[in-house]
C-alpha positions in Angstrom: -4.6 126.1 -50.4 -4.7 129.0 -47.9 -3.6 132.4 -48.8 -1.3 133.9 -46.2 -1.0 137.5 -45.3 2.0 139.2 -46.7 4.6 140.2 -44.2 4.9 143.9 -43.7 7.9 145.5 -45.4 8.1 148.1 -42.7 7.0 148.4 -39.2 6.4 151.9 -37.9 6.8 151.0 -34.2 10.3 151.5 -32.7 11.7 148.1 -31.7 8.5 146.2 -31.8 7.8 142.9 -30.0 6.8 140.1 -32.3 4.6 137.2 -31.4 5.8 134.2 -33.4 4.1 130.9 -34.1 5.8 128.1 -36.1 4.8 124.5 -36.7 6.5 121.3 -37.3 6.3 119.9 -40.8 3.0 118.1 -41.2 2.3 119.0 -37.6 4.3 116.0 -36.4 4.3 115.8 -32.6 8.0 115.6 -32.2 8.5 118.5 -29.7 7.0 116.7 -26.7 10.1 115.7 -24.9 12.2 117.3 -22.2 15.4 116.9 -24.3 13.8 118.7 -27.3 12.4 121.4 -25.1 15.8 122.0 -23.5 17.4 122.2 -27.0 14.8 124.8 -28.1 15.4 126.9 -24.9 19.2 126.7 -25.5 18.7 128.0 -29.0 16.5 130.8 -27.9 19.1 131.7 -25.3 21.7 131.9 -28.0 19.5 133.9 -30.4 20.8 137.2 -29.1 24.4 136.5 -29.8 23.9 134.6 -33.1 21.2 136.7 -34.7 20.6 139.9 -32.6 17.1 138.8 -31.4 16.1 138.8 -27.7 13.6 136.0 -26.9 11.0 136.5 -24.2 8.3 134.2 -23.0 7.5 131.0 -25.0 5.3 127.9 -25.0 6.3 124.6 -26.6 3.5 122.5 -27.8 3.9 119.0 -29.2 3.7 120.2 -32.8 4.4 124.0 -32.7 5.9 126.7 -30.7 4.9 130.2 -29.7 7.4 132.9 -28.6 7.8 136.6 -28.2 10.9 138.3 -29.6 12.4 141.7 -30.3 15.2 142.7 -32.6 18.2 144.4 -31.1 20.2 147.0 -33.0 21.9 145.5 -36.1 19.8 142.3 -35.8 19.3 140.1 -38.8 15.8 140.6 -40.5 13.0 138.5 -39.0 12.7 136.1 -42.0 16.5 135.5 -41.9 16.5 135.0 -38.1 13.7 132.5 -38.4 15.3 130.6 -41.3 18.6 130.3 -39.5 16.9 129.4 -36.2 14.9 126.6 -37.9 18.0 125.3 -39.7 20.0 125.2 -36.4 17.2 123.6 -34.4 16.4 121.1 -37.2 19.9 119.8 -37.0 19.9 119.4 -33.3 16.4 118.0 -33.1 17.3 115.5 -35.9 20.2 114.3 -33.8 18.0 114.0 -30.8 15.4 111.9 -32.7 18.1 109.7 -34.2 19.4 108.9 -30.7 15.9 108.2 -29.4 14.8 106.1 -32.3 18.0 104.4 -33.5 20.0 104.6 -30.3 23.1 105.9 -32.0 24.4 109.3 -31.0 26.4 109.5 -34.2 23.4 108.8 -36.5 21.8 111.6 -38.3 18.0 111.9 -38.9 17.4 113.4 -42.2 14.4 115.6 -43.1 13.0 118.9 -42.3 11.6 119.5 -38.8 9.7 122.8 -39.4 7.2 124.1 -41.9 8.8 126.7 -44.2 6.5 129.5 -43.2 5.8 131.0 -39.8 3.2 133.5 -38.4 4.3 136.8 -37.0 2.2 139.4 -35.3 3.5 142.8 -34.2 2.3 143.7 -30.7 1.1 147.2 -30.6 0.7 147.8 -26.8 1.4 146.2 -23.4 -2.3 145.3 -23.3 -1.9 143.3 -26.6 1.2 141.6 -25.1 -0.8 140.6 -21.9 -3.7 139.3 -23.9 -1.5 137.3 -26.2 0.5 135.9 -23.3 -2.7 134.9 -21.4 -4.0 133.1 -24.5 -0.7 131.3 -25.2 0.0 130.4 -21.5 -3.4 128.6 -21.3 -2.9 126.6 -24.5 -1.4 123.5 -22.9 -4.2 123.5 -20.4 -6.8 123.7 -23.1 -5.0 120.9 -25.0 -5.1 118.8 -21.7 -1.4 118.5 -21.7 -1.1 119.9 -18.2 -3.5 120.7 -15.4 -2.2 124.2 -14.7 -0.5 126.7 -17.0 2.4 127.0 -14.5 3.2 123.3 -15.2 
């Protein structure tokens, strides 16, 4: 069993940008569809109004996502935001999977979509942001999912 780094209780950077990685439960490859990708993008678009978090660039891989985010004033704490975001997307992805597998839009797919934990990294400079983005942007190419990162 891996030991995870403890999340910082305080960040001394004013309104930091976080780099988030979160994986599907058991690394199931259930995110590799246009419908699920659109659903995740919609939820990120609503994150500001629902939770007070602005979402920036992102990459959706078949079994995990990476995204950049920043808390606005009066935002929910990061762990709360992630918990709520995972709950909301789990429900919607579960419905999407039920439709694809069972063919019934009214059916519900039970089970958890996401692992309970997530990885967060506080970006300390614009250089750090650029480096992280270049790394993340190329992941689908390295995984041979696309030919160019712009795809």
